[in-house]
C-alpha positions, 0 to 999 in steps of 0.5 A, spaced: 529 440 459 525 446 459 518 445 462 512 447 457 506 448 462 499 448 460 497 455 458 493 459 453 497 460 446 496 462 439 497 457 434 502 458 428 496 461 424 494 466 429 488 463 432 486 457 437 482 452 434 476 450 438 473 444 440 466 447 439 468 447 431 469 454 431 475 458 432 477 463 438 480 468 434 482 472 439 487 469 444 493 472 447 500 470 445 505 467 450 509 473 451 502 477 452 500 473 457 506 473 461 505 481 461 499 480 464 500 475 469 506 472 472 505 464 473 508 458 473 506 457 466 509 463 463 515 463 467 520 459 463 523 456 469 528 450 467 526 444 472 531 440 469 533 436 475 525 434 476 524 427 473 517 429 470 514 436 469 507 438 467 507 436 460 512 432 456 518 436 452 514 436 446 508 439 448 506 445 444 503 452 447 497 451 442 496 444 444 495 445 451 490 451 450 486 447 445 486 441 451 484 446 456 478 448 451 476 441 450 477 439 458 472 445 459 467 443 454 467 436 456 462 439 462 458 444 458 454 446 464 459 447 469 463 454 469 470 454 469 475 460 470 477 464 464 482 471 463 478 476 459 482 482 456 479 488 453 484 493 449 480 498 445 485 504 445 483 511 448 478 509 454 478 507 461 478 501 464 471 502 467 469 503 460 473 497 457 469 493 463 462 496 460 464 494 453 465 486 455 459 486 460 455 488 453 458 484 448 459 478 452 452 479 455 454 479 462 449 481 467 454 483 472 462 484 470 468 487 472 469 485 480 475 481 479 480 486 476 487 483 474 490 488 470 489 495 468 494 499 464 493 504 459 492 500 453 489 494 456 484 492 462 483 484 464 479 481 468 477 474 471 471 471 469 467 464 470 463 462 463 460 456 461 464 453 455 459 456 450 459 463 453 466 463 453 467 462 446 462 467 444 465 472 448 472 470 445 469 472 438 465 478 440 469 483 438 476 484 435 479 488 442 476 482 446 481 476 448 479 470 452 484 465 455 482 459 459 486 457 466 490 451 466 492 448 472 499 451 472 496 458 470 493 458 477 499 458 481 504 464 481 511 463 479 513 467 486 508 462 490 511 456 486 518 458 487 517 460 494 515 453 496 521 450 492 526 455 495 524 452 502 524 445 500 530 444 495 530 437 492 526 433 497 520 436 500 519 435 507 513 439 508 507 440 502 503 446 504 498 448 499 491 451 498 486 451 492 482 457 492 474 456 490 472 461 485 466 462 489 465 461 497 462 454 498 456 452 501 456 446 506 454 441 501 458 443 495 464 444 500 463 436 502 462 434 495 468 438 492 472 435 497 471 428 495 472 430 488 479 433 490 481 428 494 480 422 489 484 426 484 490 427 489 490 420 491 490 418 484 495 423 482 499 420 488 498 413 486 500 414 479 506 417 480 512 413 481 516 419 484 511 419 490 515 413 493 513 405 494 510 403 500 507 409 502 499 412 502 496 419 500 492 418 507 498 417 511 502 423 509 496 428 508 490 432 511 485 435 506 481 440 509 475 444 506 474 451 508 468 456 506 473 459 501 479 454 500 481 447 500 488 445 504 493 440 502 497 439 508 503 434 509 502 431 516 508 426 516 515 428 514 518 423 509 525 422 505 521 419 499 517 425 497 521 429 491 519 435 488 516 431 482 511 428 486 509 435 489 508 438 482 503 432 480 499 434 486 499 441 485 497 440 478 492 436 480 489 441 485 489 446 480 485 442 475 478 443 477 474 448 474 471 450 481 478 452 483 481 458 481 487 459 484 493 455 488 497 458 493 503 455 497 501 456 504 507 456 509 506 456 516 504 463 519 509 465 525 510 471 529 515 477 528 518 478 534 519 508 554 523 511 548 519 508 542 513 513 544 517 519 544 520 517 537 513 516 534 511 522 537 517 526 533 523 526 538 521 532 541 525 535 547 522 540 552 525 546 554 528 543 560 531 537 556 526 532 557 523 527 552 516 531 551 510 527 548 506 533 544 500 529 543 499 526 550 500 533 552 494 536 549 490 530 551 491 526 544 492 519 548 487 514 544 481 516 548 474 513 545 479 509 540 479 502 539 484 497 536 483 490 534 489 485 535 490 478 532 496 475 535 497 469 540 492 472 545 493 477 551 494 476 559 488 479 561 491 479 568 497 483 567 496 490 570 497 493 563 490 490 562 487 488 568 480 490 570 478 490 577 471 490 575 471 484 571 473 481 564 469 480 558 468 473 556 474 469 553 471 464 548 468 464 541 462 468 542 465 475 540 461 478 546 462 486 547 463 489 553 465 497 552 465 498 559 471 494 561 477 498 562 482 495 556 479 489 553 472 489 551 472 483 546 476 477 546 475 472 541 478 465 542 479 461 536 484 456 539 485 458 546 484 463 551 491 464 554 497 467 551 502 462 553 507 465 548 507 472 551 508 475 544 501 478 543 501 481 550 507 484 549 504 487 542 498 489 546 502 493 551 505 497 546 499 499 542 495 501 548 497 498 555 496 502 561 499 500 568 493 500 573 494 497 580 488 496 584 483 502 583 489 507 581 492 507 574 499 511 573 498 517 569 505 518 566 508 511 566 514 510 561 512 503 559 505 505 558 503 504 550 502 509 545 495 510 546 494 509 553 487 511 554 484 506 548 481 499 548 482 493 545 478 487 541 483 481 541 482 476 536 486 470 539 489 466 533 493 461 538 500 458 537 500 451 538 507 450 536 506 449 528 504 457 527 498 461 527 491 460 525 489 467 522 482 468 519 480 472 513 477 479 514 470 476 515 470 474 520 476 477 523 475 484 521 468 484 521 468 482 529 473 487 530 469 493 527 463 490 531 466 492 537 468 499 534 475 497 532 478 502 526 485 499 526 487 492 526 494 490 528 498 484 526 505 482 527 505 475 524 506 473 517 509 468 512 515 472 509 513 472 502 513 478 498 508 477 493 501 478 492 497 473 496 490 471 497 490 474 504 492 480 501 487 480 496 482 479 501 485 485 506 485 490 500 478 488 498 475 489 506 479 496 506 476 498 499 469 497 501 470 499 509 474 505 508 474 507 516 478 501 517 486 501 517 490 494 517 497 495 520 502 489 519 509 488 521 514 487 515 518 481 518 525 480 520 528 477 514 532 483 512 539 480 515 545 481 511 541 486 507 536 481 504 531 484 499 525 482 497 523 479 504 518 484 506 511 480 507 504 482 508 504 486 502 497 488 500 496 495 497 492 498 502 495 495 508 500 500 512 507 495 512 512 497 518 519 496 518 523 496 525 528 502 526 533 502 532 531 506 538 533 512 541 541 511 544 541 504 541 547 503 536 547 508 531 540 511 533 533 511 531 534 514 524 537 507 522 533 501 520 535 495 525 539 490 521 533 484 521 528 489 519 525 486 512 526 489 506 522 490 500 520 491 494 514 487 493 514 482 487 511 487 483 515 493 485 511 497 490 514 501 495 514 496 501 515 497 507 511 503 508 514 506 514 519 505 520 518 505 528 522 503 533 522 495 534 529 494 537 529 492 545 522 495 546 520 494 553 512 492 554 507 487 558 510 480 560 505 474 559 502 471 566 496 468 568 496 471 575 496 478 577 503 481 575 506 487 572 512 484 569 515 487 563 520 484 558 524 487 552 523 484 545 526 486 538 522 485 531 518 488 527 513 485 531 514 490 536 514 496 531 508 495 528 504 495 534 507 502 535 504 505 529 497 502 530 497 506 537 500 512 533 494 511 528 489 511 534 492 518 536 491 520 529 484 518 529 483 522 535 486 528 533 481 528 527 475 526 531 476 531 537 476 537 532 484 539 532 484 540 525 485 545 522 486 549 528 491 545 532 487 546 538 481 542 540 474 545 537 469 539 537 465 542 532 471 541 527 471 534 528 470 528 523 471 521 522 477 520 518 478 514 513 483 509 514 486 512 507 487 519 511 490 516 517 495 512 513 497 519 509 498 523 515 503 517 518 506 517 511 507 524 510 510 525 517 516 520 515 523 523 517 528 521 512 533 515 515 540 515 514 541 507 513 541 500 516 545 499 522 548 492 521 552 493 528 559 494 525 557 498 519 552 502 516 548 500 509 546 506 505 539 507 505 535 513 501 528 516 501 523 511 498 528 505 498 527 498 500 529 499 507 525 505 509 520 506 505 517 513 507 522 513 513 521 514 520 514 516 523 514 523 526 507 525 528 509 532 530 511 533 523 504 530 520 499 533 525 499 541 526 499 542 534 499 550 535 505 552 539 508 545 538 509 544 531 513 547 526 509 546 520 501 547 518 497 541 516 491 541 511 487 535 509 482 533 504 478 526 505 474 521 501 474 526 495 471 522 489 474 522 482 471 519 476 476 517 470 480 523 467 478 528 472 483 532 476 483 536 482 487 541 484 489 547 489 494 552 490 498 554 496 502 560 498 508 558 502 510 563 508 515 563 513 516 558 518 521 553 521 519 547 516 525 545 511 520 543 506 513 542 503 510 535 504 504 533 500 502 525 500 496 522 497 493 515 499 487 511 496 484 505 498 485 501 491 480 496 489 483 489 490 487 485 484 483 478 483 490 475 481 496 473 485 500 473 479 498 480 478 504 485 475 503 490 476 497 489 482 495 496 482 487 497 479 485 504 479 491 509 477 491 516 480 497 520 479 499 526 484 504 532 481 506 538 484 507 544 479 512 550 481 515 555 477 513 551 471 516 545 473 512 539 474 515 534 480 513 527 481 512 523 487 516 517 490 523 520 487 521 518 480 522 523 474 515 521 471 508 518 474 508 513 479 504 507 475 505 502 481 503 505 488 497 508 491 501 512 496 505 517 493 509 523 496 512 529 494 517 534 498 519 541 495 524 545 499 521 551 503 522 558 499 518 563 502 513 566 497 513 560 493 506 558 489 505 551 488 500 547 485 498 540 487 494 536 482 491 529 483 488 526 477 484 519 476 488 517 470 485 510 469 480 507 473 476 501 473 471 502 477 466 508 476 469 512 481 475 512 486 476 516 493 482 519 495 485 522 501 491 528 501 495 531 506 499 538 505 504 540 510 509 546 511 509 553 511 502 554 508 499 561 508 492 561 512 488 562 506 488 558 500 483 557 494 478 552 494 480 546 490 477 545 483 475 539 478 477 539 471 477 534 466 482 532 461 479 529 455 485 530 450 490 526 454 486 521 459 481 516 457 474 518 456 469 517 461 462 515 461 459 521 464 459 527 460 463 533 462 457 537 464 455 532 469 462 533 473 461 536 479 465 543 480 466 542 487 466 536 492 459 534 494 456 537 500 454 531 503 460 527 503 466 529 508 471 530 503 475 536 506 476 538 513 474 545 515 479 550 513 481 557 516 476 563 515 481 567 510 480 562 505 479 566 498 473 563 494 478 564 488 485 563 486 490 569 488 491 574 483 498 574 483 499 567 481 504 566 475 500 563 469 506 558 468 504 558 460 510 561 458 516 557 455 523 558 455 523 560 448 519 566 450 525 569 453 528 576 450 535 575 446 540 579 449 540 586 446 533 586 443 531 593 442 524 591 444 526 591 452 530 595 456 534 593 463 531 596 469 535 592 474 543 590 474 547 584 475 548 579 481 554 579 486 556 575 492 556 568 490 551 564 494 545 568 496 546 572 489 544 579 492 542 584 487 543 592 489 537 594 494 538 587 497 533 584 492 535 576 491 534 573 484 528 569 486 525 576 489 526 579 482 523 573 479 517 574 483 517 581 481 517 579 474 512 574 475 507 580 478 509 585 472 504 583 466 509 587 462 515 583 464 518 578 459 524 576 463 531 579 466 538 577 465 544 577 471 551 575 472 553 570 477 560 571 482 563 565 479 562 568 472 557 567 466 550 570 465 543 567 466 536 569 464 530 568 467 523 568 464 516 568 467 514 561 469 521 558 470 524 555 476 525 561 481 532 560 484 535 562 490 542 561 489 546 560 483 547 552 484 540 551 485 538 555 478 544 551 474 540 545 476 533 547 475 529 544 470 527 549 465 531 555 468 537 559 466 543 562 469 538 568 469 540 575 466 538 583 467 531 585 469 527 587 463 520 590 461 517 591 455 518 598 451 
């Protein structure tokens, strides 16, 4: 039996009959709805082994949507959740939201985005029934669908609960999320309504067992944003059919907008610092810490950590002058040596030891008496930083983390800009906590949340990474130096991506195997213990994020030396971009006796192994220069670009990374979950390079990286385009590293109305440069010219412009190529060098050359410039190139 879950649906006539006496002519078909949200209702799952389903076998799609309209209409003064989609072609998501706002007479609209793609933008909205019907009939491009119970829970969430509980449910844990946060009186009232309905559903369902009562098995707790249905008593008499009826009941209320499986949250259990900073050896063979050597050690930086607590008496954190209160006051004492805030949600001690170990990895510094070590191998990544602890306890039944308010809000009040979290539930789909954390970072752009990916990757298990919020920095675990196959291999246990909607997760790797750090203890002690897990990798990256922040705050950019006047407060997106840009490509997964293949951007390593010396320019210590732009605003259709000339250095490539804190998606069933789409491209020699290993634009990820092999003298153009935004604007951060010439031209802003959605602003209102009152760009070297270099090739010519062999209008001015790999022309000119000469000679229309293994090729201005015959052969748009021509 295939279950026909309640959902909005077109009738045979193409219209949905309305209980209000008119037709809601613009709805969505089953397939259309499934392409917007992946819910239980649209999944098509076959639960034939279940005794009952949400609907009878002969229920039709149209009747269930009609029933939902009627249910909502029975409460004419009560709002209920609806999905609203707009499909006007050729406009941006922002303009679509404005059309709905006007046509549906909404005073405020567009905050709860569900989908934003080229041809459709969808939102969640609360309507009274008459307003919903009026909106659905207001315009042919607007569709309105009421949410049924089974459309309020994502397919991934529901199947995750079944995977944990196959035929007999031993632990029902679900949460119903209120459409709006509830004041105390409303919360109490709605809890009573939900409890009464759940009890009735339990009693009416014979599958729930005889001789048992709802109150003996379940607890029902109401919080500001959700109501929790948790099973407290295990019983063999609770099959899936019983659980399904309870879940449907939980989602049946108009004040509940989302239902989610709520499993317990659990933890994810001296060379790591060296690997994180770049695996640099000194002249004497010692392991250098280049950032620490120039004074970048976390000074004046604060991290917040949510975990099992922290042992304040450990010498890694002990302060002989006193300690901050460990209670629920959230008091702040910035004068303390290490712990400046300790919010104790459940307990004020770390009975588990997990939190103490993680904190030690972030910023622990051994101190005994009045003396602190200056070079201890077991100090944390940012040993001079301080910490705000958010103790979420460990009672043996999992952890109890909070939402961003109050958790992040309290940390930010203590000065924290980086949050480290080494816990999760092992589920790889977009959850309500991800929505909340994305929202906070989008609205508070100085804050970066770092999460452990999880330890579910054994046997190369994909789709096991958790905490997959778009704006979070999700961390996988690598091996450590001299362990197994080495630090360029991920650990066998490290969870793998991608996210359920296909985004790159995890984002970055750091050592997480056998990491030595602070041990728990309520008395004064200096004990250390070794632990493994992504729990150990994420704190290392959180500490690295503090170092990156200090680099910018202290004014190391762009000169590579400390110039306080150059300092600025970076956004969390820029810190994330630097870390992702630094990633070294890893070689595989270390499974003990064998290695499992892994490549750049895949589900195992993401952007690779963190290497700060490759992400930040330090004079006389880095192989490459680094330029950054921060908080650059774009409106929909607007494009930013800059030219770069490549010079000589030891770097193997030019690396360009874009990151932006995307607006949260309001649906846990989103696919894709991206809201504002910004595209990164790089043009070189007439060829367009796309990010993340793709051959076209990345339509899913808000972090994108492109790497171009280093060729001295190359000219590249970096472009960032706001292809389709739902919000009025979106800010981005960009990092470019490599053999960069000291001077580049200032970036320009352009509009592309012909190939992008139009904007609400006219072209005349678009700024030609970044507003002067925004910290959009770090200070650049004084050699920057005010306009593009005059020798940049036009890149407007196509291969069809090439001269034909023997064309009477051209004469040869250079002859042939020999010597295989390097393809030297006479006078020691390579083909690439001749191509540069041709590009800068206005009368040059191209040249021919021969290659050592036989054959001939042709070069025309703007083609991919070769440096070897094989490079030329594989070059998109290039030829094997021939003799040098000029026009007669």
